C-alpha positions as CSV (number, residue, x, y, z in Angstrom):
1,M,9.5,-51.6,6.1
2,S,13.1,-52.4,5.6
3,E,15.9,-50.0,6.7
4,I,16.6,-49.1,3.0
5,Q,13.0,-48.3,2.3
6,C,12.8,-46.1,5.5
7,E,15.8,-44.2,4.3
8,I,14.3,-43.6,0.9
9,A,11.0,-42.4,2.4
10,A,12.9,-40.0,4.8
11,N,14.9,-38.5,2.0
12,A,11.9,-38.0,-0.3
13,G,10.7,-35.1,1.8
14,M,7.7,-32.9,1.1
15,I,7.0,-31.5,-2.4
16,I,6.1,-27.8,-2.3
17,Q,5.5,-25.1,-4.8
18,R,7.3,-21.8,-4.8
19,V,7.5,-18.6,-6.8
20,V,11.0,-17.5,-7.9
21,L,12.2,-14.4,-9.8
22,N,12.5,-15.7,-13.4
23,S,13.8,-12.5,-15.0
24,R,14.1,-8.8,-14.3
25,P,12.2,-6.0,-16.1
26,G,15.4,-4.3,-16.9
27,K,16.4,-0.6,-16.4
28,N,13.3,1.5,-16.6
29,G,11.3,-1.6,-17.5
30,V,7.8,-2.5,-16.3
31,P,7.2,-5.7,-14.4
32,V,5.2,-8.4,-16.2
33,A,3.8,-11.7,-15.0
34,E,6.5,-13.6,-16.9
35,N,9.1,-12.1,-14.6
36,F,8.0,-14.8,-12.1
37,R,8.2,-18.5,-12.4
38,L,6.3,-21.2,-10.5
39,E,8.4,-24.3,-9.7
40,Q,8.4,-27.4,-7.5
41,S,10.8,-28.0,-4.8
42,T,11.4,-30.5,-1.9
43,I,11.8,-29.8,1.8
44,S,12.3,-32.2,4.6
45,D,9.1,-33.4,6.2
46,M,10.9,-34.1,9.4
47,I,10.4,-31.5,12.1
48,Q,13.4,-31.0,14.3
49,V,13.5,-29.8,17.9
50,G,12.8,-26.0,18.0
51,Q,11.1,-26.0,14.5
52,V,7.4,-25.6,13.6
53,R,5.5,-26.3,10.4
54,V,3.1,-23.6,9.2
55,R,0.7,-23.3,6.3
56,T,0.7,-20.2,4.2
57,M,-2.9,-19.2,3.6
58,Y,-2.4,-15.7,2.1
59,L,0.3,-13.8,0.3
60,S,0.7,-10.1,0.4
61,V,1.4,-8.3,-2.9
62,D,2.7,-4.7,-2.4
63,P,4.5,-2.2,-4.6
64,Y,7.3,-1.5,-2.1
65,M,8.5,-5.1,-2.3
66,L,9.0,-5.3,-6.1
67,V,8.9,-9.1,-5.5
68,P,6.1,-11.0,-3.6
69,Q,6.7,-11.5,0.1
70,L,5.4,-14.7,1.8
71,V,3.6,-14.1,5.1
72,N,1.9,-16.6,7.3
73,G,-1.4,-15.8,9.0
74,R,-4.9,-17.0,9.5
75,L,-6.6,-13.6,8.8
76,S,-5.9,-11.7,5.7
77,Y,-6.5,-8.4,7.4
78,F,-3.2,-8.8,9.2
79,L,-1.5,-8.5,5.8
80,G,-3.3,-5.1,5.3
81,A,-5.6,-3.0,7.4
82,A,-4.4,-4.5,10.8
83,G,-0.8,-5.1,9.6
84,I,2.0,-3.2,8.0
85,T,-0.3,-1.4,5.5
86,G,-2.6,0.0,8.3
87,L,0.4,0.9,10.4
88,T,1.9,2.8,7.5
89,A,-1.3,4.8,7.1
90,L,-1.8,5.5,10.8
91,L,1.7,6.2,11.8
92,G,2.4,8.2,8.6
93,I,-0.5,10.5,9.5
94,K,0.4,10.7,13.2
95,E,4.1,11.3,12.7
96,K,4.3,13.3,9.5
97,G,0.8,14.7,8.9
98,H,0.5,17.0,11.9
99,V,-3.3,16.6,12.0
100,T,-5.0,18.6,14.7
101,V,-8.6,18.1,15.8
102,G,-10.6,21.3,15.2
103,A,-8.0,22.9,12.9
104,N,-10.3,22.6,9.8
105,Q,-7.6,20.8,7.8
106,T,-8.1,19.4,4.3
107,M,-6.3,16.1,3.4
108,V,-5.7,14.9,-0.2
109,V,-4.8,11.3,-0.8
110,S,-3.3,10.1,-4.1
111,G,-3.6,6.4,-5.0
112,A,-6.6,6.7,-2.8
113,A,-8.3,3.4,-3.7
114,G,-5.2,1.3,-3.1
115,A,-4.3,-0.7,0.1
116,C,-2.7,2.2,2.0
117,G,-4.6,5.1,0.4
118,S,-8.0,3.8,1.1
119,L,-7.1,3.5,4.8
120,A,-5.2,6.8,5.0
121,G,-8.2,8.8,4.0
122,Q,-10.4,7.2,6.6
123,I,-7.8,7.5,9.3
124,G,-7.2,11.2,8.4
125,R,-10.9,11.8,9.1
126,L,-10.8,9.8,12.3
127,E,-7.7,11.7,13.5
128,G,-9.4,15.1,12.9
129,C,-9.3,16.2,9.3
130,S,-12.5,18.1,8.4
131,R,-12.3,17.3,4.6
132,V,-10.8,14.4,2.8
133,V,-10.4,14.2,-1.0
134,G,-9.1,11.2,-2.9
135,I,-7.5,10.8,-6.3
136,A,-8.0,7.5,-8.1
137,G,-8.0,6.1,-11.6
138,T,-11.6,5.0,-12.4
139,D,-15.1,6.1,-11.7
140,E,-15.8,2.9,-9.8
141,K,-12.9,3.6,-7.4
142,C,-14.0,7.2,-6.9
143,S,-17.6,6.0,-6.2
144,I,-16.3,3.4,-3.6
145,L,-14.2,6.1,-1.9
146,V,-17.1,8.4,-1.4
147,Q,-20.0,6.0,-0.9
148,E,-18.3,3.3,1.1
149,M,-15.2,4.8,2.7
150,G,-16.5,8.3,3.7
151,F,-14.3,10.5,1.5
152,D,-15.9,13.9,0.9
153,A,-15.1,13.7,-2.8
154,A,-12.9,11.9,-5.3
155,I,-11.2,12.8,-8.5
156,N,-10.7,10.5,-11.5
157,Y,-7.3,11.7,-12.7
158,K,-7.9,10.2,-16.1
159,K,-10.9,12.5,-16.7
160,G,-10.9,16.3,-16.8
161,D,-8.4,18.8,-15.4
162,V,-7.1,17.6,-12.0
163,A,-5.9,21.0,-11.0
164,E,-9.2,22.6,-11.7
165,Q,-11.1,19.9,-9.8
166,L,-8.8,20.2,-6.9
167,R,-9.4,24.0,-6.7
168,E,-13.1,23.3,-6.7
169,L,-13.1,20.5,-4.1
170,C,-10.4,22.1,-1.9
171,P,-11.3,25.8,-1.9
172,G,-9.3,26.5,1.2
173,G,-6.2,24.8,-0.2
174,V,-4.5,21.5,0.9
175,D,-3.1,21.1,4.4
176,V,-2.1,17.4,4.4
177,Y,-1.1,15.4,1.3
178,F,-0.8,11.6,1.7
179,D,1.4,10.9,-1.4
180,N,1.3,7.4,-2.8
181,V,2.1,8.1,-6.4
182,G,4.5,11.0,-7.1
183,G,5.0,12.4,-10.6
184,D,2.6,14.8,-12.2
185,I,-0.3,14.2,-9.8
186,S,1.9,15.1,-6.8
187,D,3.2,18.2,-8.6
188,T,-0.4,19.3,-9.1
189,V,-1.4,18.7,-5.5
190,I,1.7,20.5,-4.1
191,S,1.0,23.5,-6.2
192,Q,-2.3,24.0,-4.2
193,M,-0.9,23.3,-0.7
194,N,-1.0,25.9,2.0
195,Q,1.8,27.6,3.9
196,N,3.3,25.3,6.6
197,S,1.4,22.2,5.2
198,H,2.7,18.7,5.2
199,I,3.4,15.9,2.7
200,I,3.3,12.3,4.0
201,L,5.7,10.7,1.6
202,C,4.4,7.1,1.6
203,G,5.1,5.9,-1.9
204,Q,6.0,7.0,-5.4
205,I,4.5,4.2,-7.5
206,S,4.6,6.3,-10.7
207,Q,8.4,6.4,-10.4
208,Y,9.2,2.8,-9.2
209,N,10.0,1.5,-12.7
210,K,12.3,4.4,-13.5
211,D,16.0,4.6,-12.8
212,V,15.7,7.5,-10.2
213,P,16.7,7.9,-6.6
214,Y,14.1,7.5,-3.8
215,P,12.5,9.7,-3.0
216,P,12.7,11.2,-6.5
217,P,13.6,14.9,-6.6
218,L,10.8,17.3,-7.3
219,P,10.9,19.4,-10.5
220,P,12.4,22.8,-10.0
221,D,9.1,24.7,-10.1
222,T,7.5,22.3,-7.6
223,E,10.6,22.4,-5.3
224,K,10.4,26.2,-5.3
225,I,6.8,26.1,-4.1
226,Q,7.7,23.5,-1.4
227,K,10.5,25.7,0.0
228,E,8.6,29.0,-0.3
229,R,5.6,27.7,1.5
230,N,7.6,25.7,4.1
231,I,6.0,22.4,3.1
232,T,7.5,19.4,4.9
233,R,8.4,16.4,2.7
234,E,10.4,13.8,4.5
235,R,10.9,10.1,3.7
236,F,8.7,8.0,6.0
237,L,9.6,4.5,7.1
238,V,7.1,2.7,9.3
239,L,9.8,0.4,10.6
240,N,11.4,3.4,12.4
241,Y,8.4,3.6,14.7
242,M,8.0,0.0,15.8
243,D,7.9,1.0,19.4
244,K,4.4,2.3,18.6
245,Q,3.4,-0.9,16.7
246,E,1.4,-2.6,19.5
247,A,-0.8,0.3,20.4
248,S,-1.3,1.2,16.8
249,V,-2.4,-2.3,15.8
250,L,-4.9,-2.3,18.7
251,Q,-6.3,1.0,17.5
252,L,-6.6,-0.3,13.9
253,C,-8.4,-3.5,15.1
254,Q,-10.8,-1.4,17.3
255,W,-11.7,0.8,14.4
256,I,-12.3,-2.2,12.2
257,Q,-14.4,-4.0,14.8
258,E,-16.5,-0.8,15.3
259,G,-17.0,-0.4,11.6
260,K,-15.2,2.9,11.5
261,L,-12.5,1.6,9.2
262,K,-13.8,0.0,6.0
263,V,-11.6,-2.6,4.5
264,R,-11.5,-3.6,0.8
265,E,-9.5,-6.5,-0.6
266,T,-8.9,-7.8,-4.1
267,V,-8.3,-11.5,-3.9
268,V,-6.7,-13.7,-6.5
269,E,-6.8,-17.5,-6.1
270,G,-3.8,-19.7,-6.5
271,L,0.0,-19.4,-6.1
272,A,0.5,-19.7,-9.9
273,N,-1.3,-16.3,-10.3
274,I,0.9,-14.3,-8.1
275,G,2.9,-12.8,-11.0
276,A,-0.2,-11.6,-12.7
277,A,-1.6,-10.3,-9.4
278,F,1.6,-8.3,-8.9
279,Q,1.5,-6.9,-12.4
280,S,-2.2,-5.9,-12.0
281,M,-1.5,-4.2,-8.6
282,M,1.4,-2.2,-10.1
283,N,-1.0,-1.0,-12.9
284,G,-3.8,-0.1,-10.5
285,G,-6.0,-3.2,-11.0
286,N,-6.8,-3.6,-7.4
287,I,-9.2,-1.9,-5.0
288,G,-7.9,-2.0,-1.5
289,K,-5.3,-4.6,-0.6
290,Q,-4.1,-7.1,-3.2
291,I,-4.1,-10.6,-1.7
292,V,-3.3,-14.0,-3.2
293,S,-5.2,-16.8,-1.5
294,V,-3.0,-20.0,-1.5
295,S,-4.8,-22.4,0.8
296,K,-7.9,-22.6,2.9
């Protein structure tokens, strides 16, 4: 090959696909698949000293990102149950839930069939809660929570009176609330929380598309209940506890291997579908962790 041909080949590089932000939903707008665009790009195929080439196999799609995040790994569980999602559930319960073995505590989890909620309920039980009740959006999700993941009961918030069902399923009140959704659901749960109980403020997905501060303030009546009953509600950031990451990941992996922590994933194939996967996840279309499989 001539010198000119070699230079052309070196400059050609490697053609890749990438997802970019095509448009924004706008103030108080709802994300749609069209907000993302798949395009081709070129990167150098020459590996320099100190560089490595990796293959992306799975992408994690999560509400707290509001745009997809690319993560490299050979096991999808490390994007969820054994990764940041599992750490959020475990450390949230340990640091903000104040769960005590033998204290006969009742935990309620909203967004219970999602990536974090489905783990949080199980971890609450493993850490010592005597009763765990989930809140989800379909009968199928509620059935999976009870039959597969060991929740004592689950409420489909789209059916019936949530407050009435909570009173029936949590006759002793609520001691720990793992809050993934905020809004009306959370107001209802907080109204039935006990004195000196605890809210683990994990997410507020019902509020993410609204132009409000985070965490969004509680309505006056709910805030009054919180203060009168001395209910803790503090913002929780898992990255503030990274000194506990290694031991926590080992604990999560042990529970998974022993079958004590059941893991669900909703997998979508193909990078081109990441926008649709994100939209579906934001609308509750997933059970467990939403994953996009890019390559095998």
